[in-house]
Every structure is written in C-alpha cells, then in structure tokens.
N, C-alpha and C positions, 0 to 999 in steps of 0.2 A: 244362205245368204254369206257371202265373202267378207271377212273382216278387212278393214283398211290396211293396205300394205302388204297383205297376204299373197303369196305367190304360189299358184299350183303347179308351176312347172319346175320348180326347185328340185334338184336331185342329189343324192349323196355321192360323194367323192372318196377317194382313198385317204385323203387328209382328215376327214371327218372321223376317221378310225385311228389316228396316228398319235393320239395322245397330247397334241398341242391346243392352240387356241381355239381352232375350228372345232375340235371335238368337244371342248368346254362349252363353246356356244351352242352346238348341237344338244348336249346333254341338258343344258339350262332350259332350252326350248321345249325338249321332250319331257322334261319333268312336270311341266305344266299338265300332261294328260294325266298325271296320277295325283291329282289334288287331294282326292279322297281316300287314297289308300296307300299313302307312304308314310304312315305313322311309324315311329321308331320302337314301339313296344317299351317306352320308357328308357331306351338306350341311345345308342348311335344309330341313326337312320339314313335314309336315302339322301335327304336334303344335305347332309356333310360331305357327300362324295368323297369320302375317305377310302383306304384300301379295303376296308371291310365295314360291315354293320355290327351292331352288338345288342344283346338282351341283358339287362342286370338280373342276377339270381337272388335268391333269398339269403344265401350265405355271404353275400357282398362280392362275389366274383362275377365276372362278365363272360357269357357265352358269346363268342366272336364267329361271325359267319361271313363267308365270301364266295364268289363264283368268278370263273374265267373260262373263255373260249379260246382256242389255240388253233392258228390256221398257218402256221409258219411254212413257208416254201424256201428250198427243199425240205422235205421232211427229216432228213439227216444232213448234219452240216458239221464243219470242224469243232470238236469239243462236245457234241451232243446230238439230241434229236427231239422231236416233238413230244415223245413220251416223258423223257427227263424233263423237258421244258414245262409240261403240263402240270407236274408235281411241284417243281421248284417255284413256278408262278403263284400257285395257290398257297403253298407252305410259307413262301415270303410274305405274302400279303397279310397272312395271319400273324406272322412273326413280328412285323414291324409295327402291329397294334399292341404289342406286348403280350400276345397270347402264345401258349404252348399248343401247337396244332395236334390235334387227337385223331381225326378221321376225314377222309375224302370220298367224294363219289366220282364216277367216271362215265360220261356220255359219250359214245362214239357214233359219229356220222360218216358212213363208209361209202364210197363210190362203188358201183356194180364194176367188177372186173378187177379190184384190188388184190393183190397177191396175198394169200392167207399167211404164208411164210412171213412175208414182210410185216404184216400186222402181229403176229406172234413175237417177232423180234423187237418191235416198238413197245410191246406191252411188257416183254420182259425188261426191258430199259427202265420203264416207268416202275416196275417192281423194285429194281434196284435202287432207284431214287426215293422210293417210299420206305424202303428199309434204311437208307442212309438218314432219312428224317426221322425215323422212328414213329411212322404214322400209318395207320391202318386204312385199306380201302374196304368200304362197308357196303357200297351199293352202286348200281350203274344201269346204263340202258344202252341199246344199240339199234341204230337205224341204217337201212341201206338205200340209196338213191340210184335211179335208174342211170344207165351209161350216158354221159354228157351233161348230167345235172349238177356235177360237183368235180372241180378239177383237182381234188386233193383229200386228204383226210382232215377231219375236224375232230378234236377232243374237247369236251367241256368238263371242267372239274369244278367241283364246289367242296369247301372245307369248312371244318368247325374245330374251334379251339377253346381253351379257358385261359382268361387273363386274371391275374390278382388285382392288377392295376392297369386300366386301359390308357394307352398311348395313343394320342392323335397327331394329325399333321398340323394341327393349329396352336400348339402349346408353347412356341418359342417365346422367349423372355428377353429383354435388352440385357446384353452381356453374354447370353448363352453361346457357348462354342458349337461350330458345326464339324463334324468328323464324317468322312467318307470311309467306308470299310476296306477299299482297294481300288485298283485301277479302273477307269470308267471308259464306256463305249466299246469293250471287248465283243460283246454279243452282236451287235449290230454290224460292226466293222468286220468281223470274222465272216458273216453271211455275205457281206457285200464282196468281200475279196473272193470267196468261194464262188459267187455267182458270176462274178466278172473274170474268173479264171486268173486272178493275179498272184503272183508267187513272192515269198520274202525268204531271206536266209533262214529265219524262224517264222514257222507257220503260226499265224494268228488264230486263236481259238476262242470260241464263245466261253464266257465265265459261267455258264447256266450250272446252277447249284442249289439245292435247298440250304438256306443260311440260318435256320431256327436255333441250332446249337451256338452258332457264333453271336446271335442276337441275344441269347440267354447269358451268354458270358457278359456282354455289355450291360445287361439289366443288373446282373448280380453286382457288377462292380460300380454302377452309377446309381443304383436305388432311385430315390425319389428326384435324384438329379437328372435323370433322363426326361426331358421335357417334350420331345417330338420325333418321329421317326417316319421315313418313307423310303421306298426302293425307286431308284432312277431307271424305270423301265421305259415305255414308250415317251418319247420326247426328251429323253436322257436327263443328264444332270441339270440342264438348263430348265426344263420344264419342271423338274422335282423341286429345285430351289426356289423358283417363282411361286409354286404352289405354297410351299411352306411360308414365302414371305407374305404372299396375299392373304392366306387364312389367318395368319398370326397377327397382321398388321405391323410387323416388325420390317425394317430394312435389313438385307443382308449384305455384309461386307465379305467378298471372297477374294482371297489371293491367288491369282492365276498360276503362278509358279508352284504353288503347294498341292495343285490337283494332280493325283497320281495317274499316269497314263502310260502305256506301254509305247516305246519308240516306234514300233512297226504300226500301231493303230494312229499314232500322230502323224507318221510319214504318209500312210494311205489317205487319211483326211485331208492332208495338204495336197496330194496328188489329185484328188478327186474334187477339191474345192468346197468340201462341206466342213461345217462346224462339229469337231468331235464331242462337244459338250451337248449336241443335241442327239446323240446316238444312244440307243438303250444298252443297259447292262441287265442281266439276268440273274446275278448272284452278288449283288451288293446293296448297301443300304447307306442313306444319310442320316445322322443321328444328332439331334440337338440335345446338348447336355450343359449344366450349370458349370460355371468356370472351375469351382472348387473341386469339381468330380471328373473334369475332362481328362487330366493326365491319368488317372486310374482307369477310366474306361478305354483310353487309347493303349495303355499298357496290356488290359485284359484282350483286347482285340488282336494286337500283334503278336501274342502269345499262342494263338489258334492258327492253325494252317491257312484257314480261309481269310485270315485278317492280317497276314504279316505286312502289307503295304498300306495298312490303314493310315490316313493323315488327317491332321487338324487343317481344315482349309478356309475358316472363316469364323465370324461371329455375328449375332444379331446386334442391332442398333436401332434406336429411335429415329435416326435419319433416314429420310427417304422411305417412309413406311409403305410397304407393298412392294418395293423395288429391290432388285438384286444389283449391286454394285461391284463390278469386277475391277480388281486392282491389277494391272498389267505388269508384265515383267520388267518394264522400263519404268514403272512408277505411276503411269497414267491411270485414269479411271474412265470407265464407261459402263453404261447400263447393260447387263446381260438380259436381253429381251426373251420372253417365252418364245418359243418357236410355234410356227403354224401347225406343224406336224413333224413326225419323225422322216427324215429324208430318204430312209430305207424302207419301203413298204413289205409287209407280211414277214415281219421278223419274230412275231410272237403269236 
C-alpha cells in the first residue's frame, strides 16, 4: 500500500549529492530507513549528521570514525589528484571533530581496462598524503567492474582517530568568533577552470591537503575556547556556515570583505556567473572560537604554512537564529542562503 503523497517515480539527481539543501532533504528522508539501527553507541551518531561519528572510551577519550567515497573527474587536476583527495577528505573530517587521525582504510572500485601504471601513480600520491598527515593505511578492498559499468575510478576511504575533547558543528555560542583558515573556493574553481580549458596568468590550483597538523595548532592555542569546527567542502562556505548556524541555533554575522579569496578564483566565478561562496574547498576549515581566544588561534594558524591567509570573518549572535547574515562591502546586509548544491559536479 502506498503512503499518501509518496511518489514512486522520483529519481536521484546530481544535486542530491552536492552538499546543499537537496542533499540534506534526501538524507533526512533516507535516515527514516534506519530507525532501529542508527544508535550512537553512547557517542555522536548518525542523527547528528556531523563530519564523523564517535564512540566514548573508558578513559574519557573519544574514538572518532568517518567514511567517504571519492568520484572526482578528472582523476588528476591542477594541484592534486583523486589519491591525495581521498586521504585529505577523510583526515580533515576527523580533524575538525578534534581528533588526531590514526588509520585509514582504502576501497578501490576499478573499471575494466584502467591502466595499471596510472593506478600505481595515484596510489603513490595517496601514500605521500598519508605520510604528510602521519596516518597509516591498515586495510582495504578491491573490486573490478566490467567495461562500460563505471566511467572512472572510485576510492572509498574510512578513518579512525582519537579525540581528547569532541568538537561538533553545533557548539557555537553568542559572541563566538568565526575564523576561516585560508582562501575559499580554490578546489572547485580550479577543477572548473581545468575542465573548461580556461587560463589565467597565475594557474588556479586546488587547495587539497590534509590539515590535521594545522587544526592541532588551533586546538593547542584555543583549548576549551574552540567551540565548533567544520570544513567547507561540498556546498562551499555558504553551506558550511548555514549548517553551523542551523545546528547551533545562532545567527552568524559575516563580513564579506574579510573572506579570503584568490583574485583569479573571484574573477573566474564572476566570469561564469556563479557564487564563489558555494564552491568547495578541500584544505580549509571554519573554526568557532570564544572571543577571548580568537587572536591566539588566529596567530597560531598564521604561523603555519597552511594557515598564512587565515582570517576572522564574523561572529555568532542571538539575532536571526539559524540564519547567516552577510554584511556586504558597501555596508548592506543580506541573508546568505544555503545552496541547493555545489554548482560544480564531481569535484570530490
């Protein structure tokens, strides 16, 4: 028997996987299929839809666990490739939970006819990223699909880490400052420029990188003053900020002119008529920090090579709970709405 309003001809679209509002609606709907099995084991579970889940340990620490699948096209792009991306995506999801990543798994889904030499090259890139992060690869799986069943390589990674104190994306408090660790939109716009064959005086490169060491610097400087963290991947800074606002129940006041962005990234976005704040980064984080620790955290970030362009871009307020208010460069204000999805498909 069909339920009222249920549609059997609905289909998944690319926007359902692009990190915006449509993906959120789909996940909320699909979660209802797991009513009896999504228990959190006493920690952070599936219901929270954070970057990772957690299990509390007897010694007071938290075992943090995450998983991600990577389908980027093309497999190699300016500044990185799918191997590096697979490591960075998983390591960063653990790091923004306050965890020190320990180990990853790797699942490969390979199309028949894929060049073995190319696969080896991508896995060597993955190995270099693991070494940079200081993380071990301890288990994996390989599947091969027949010719025509898959249009590229898929890498699934899962990771575990340990956190002394769990940081969630719902912890912002009124007065907390918002810091972004560097320029935004680099990854998605670099891929877009590469796909479209667009050239600039300075080549735009992806920011893909594991940032766990950078995040540890922030945690050391901020201590208990670090209240929330999230990485602005699919859906970009706009999706990230809206999720922080919605989950914390705070309004976020963001100064547009303070958001760091490469000139060539801004120029490309303007040329193509897309909002650069909706474009993914793969080597950045947004950090909520108590006002009395904000300068110390900012100084610690800027002292690290990956955080030289870190900036304080806004603050949490009790006004307009759950909304993001963008203060424009001319002094006006408007809501920064969550995107339906990332306008650049298959970037991660």
